[in-house]
N, C-alpha and C positions, 0 to 999 in steps of 0.2 A: 785588155790589152794595155802593157804599160806605155805611157806617152813619153815621147823623145824630150830630154832634158834641154834646158838652156841655162845661160848663166845669166844672174841678175845681180847688179851692183848699186849699192846706195852708201850714204855717209851719215852715222849717227854719232853723236857727241865727239869723242876724239879719234873715232875710228872709221875707216871704210869698211863696208860689208860686202861679202859676194857670196852667193849660194847658188848652187845648180838645182834647178826645180823645174818641174814640168809646165808652170805656169806662173804669170805675175802675183796671182792669188796665194799660191803655194809659196812664193818667195816672201810674201808679206807676212804669212802665218810663221814661216821660219824665222825672220827678224823679230818677231812679237809686234808689228806694227800696228797700232790703233787708228791709222788712216791710211788711205790709198796714196803712197809717196810716188807713184807712177803718175797719177793725175796731176800731182803737184809738181811735178818736175824734178824731184828728189831722188828719182830712183830711175834705172835705164837697164836696158838689155846690154851686156857687155860682148864686144867684139875682139877683145884683148886676148890673142891665144895663149899667153902666159896664164891669165887669169881664168881663162875656161879650162886649160888643163888643170890647175890647182884644185877648182871645184869639182869637176868631173872625177877627180881622184878620190873625192869624199863626198858624194851627193848627198843634198840634204844638209849637211853640216855648214854652219854658219862661220866663214873665214873672215879674219880680220887683219888689216896692216893700219898703222898711224896715218890720220887723217891728211890727204893731200899728197902723201908719199908715194913714189913708185916702186917701192919694195914689194916682195912676195907677200901673197896672204896665207896665213896660217891660222891654225884654231886658236893659239895663244898669242897675242901680239903685244909687244911694249908700247907702253904710252909714248906720245911724242915727246923728243927730246926737248923741244922748244915750247913750253906752256906759257906763252906771253898774253895770256886773255885772249881778245879778239883777234889778235894778229894771226893767229893760227887759221882761223876759218877765212880771213881776209885774204891770207897768202895762197890759202887753198883754192880760194874762188878764183885769185888773179891767175894761178897756175891752169886752173881748167879753163877759163876764158883764153890764154894765150896757147894752150896745147893744141895743136893741129891735129884733125882727125886721122889716124893712121890707116892704112889701106893694108888689108892682109888677103891672102888667097884664100878662098872658099876651103875650108877643111872637108877632107875626103870623107863621105859618110860612110861609117862602119855600123852596120845594122845591129852585129852581135855586141859591139861596145855600147852603142845606144841602149840596148835592151838590159845589159848587165849594169849599166848607169842608173836608168830607171828603176829596176829593182832594188839597188842599193839605196836610192833615195826613198823608195817606199818603205824599206828596212827602216831607214834613220826616221821618216815620219812616224811609223808605229813605235818607235823607241821613245821619241817626244812625247806621243800621245799617253804611252803607257807611264812617262813619268809625271805628265800633266794628271793622269787619272790618279795616280798614288799621292801626288801632292794634294790634290782636290779631296780624296779620301781622308788624308791627314787633317786637312783643315776642317772637314765636317764632323770628324770624330772630335778635334778640339773644341768645335762649337756646342757637339751634343755634351762634351765633358763640362764645359762652362755652364751650359743651359741647366745640366743635372745638379750642379753646385747652387746655382741662382734659385732652383726648384727645392733644394733641401733648405736653405738659408730662409726663403719666403715661408715656408711650411713651419721651421722652426719659431719664425717671427709671428706667425698667425696663432700658433698653438700658445705663445708665450703671452701674446695680447689676449687671447680668449681667457686663459687662466687669470690674468691681471683683472680683467672686466668681471668676472666670476667673484673674486675676492673683493673687490671694490664694491660689487653689488651685494654683496653679504655684511661688509662693513656698513653699508649706508642702511640696510635693513636694520642692523643692530642699533646704530646711532638713532634711528627713527624711534625704536623700541627703548631705548634710553630716554629718550626725549618725552615719550609718553609716559614713562614711569616718573620722570621726574616732574612732569606737569601733576600728575596722580598724585605723587608725594607731597608736592607743594599744597594742593587743594585739601588733603587729608591734614597736613600740618597746620594749615589756617583753622580748619574746624576744631582740631584739638587744642590748639592755643586759644582758641574762643571760648571754649568750655572750661578750659582750666583757669583762664584769667577770671571767668565768672565765678568759679568756686573760691578761686582766691579772694575776690571782693567780697564775697560773702561771708568768708572765715573773718575779715577784717571788720566785718559791721558795716560794709558800705553797702551793701545789697540786700 
């Protein structure tokens, strides 16, 4: 059974945010919050009938307005016209402190409208989940593509390294063989030279 929606409100950066959701947890998920803004005192359930009406018209959709303003909430909101650094947050803070709580008559419960809003919220939530799943699939595909490229590059490097090591090993074997031949030739020459020098001495009558 679909749960009745409530309107929740917070401020993030340059914007006030509002959303119609069945719970605080659902509102935090819709805002993409990574901490519990309600426990921190940075979010609340709204009792403003205009804000409630705006969010109930598009359940689950995060609406915005310039931070600290009293304008209407919209899906696309303009940045605050005065971006004087911390003055914005300070003015917004002073305005929120000075503002007196408004009293509004209890809205008339319309079960059919509540069910319709709850179903609309669920539809919007499923749309966000599909978008998130598509984004995660795209990111996973990109990670796999990069990993495949890394694996291919690593494989090519390993093949080239093994080829180099084989060539270097063959060259070393050839060098060692040449060294042995050089030493053998040196020894042969010493013997040959000694023999020929002895013949030369005898020819000269010295031996």
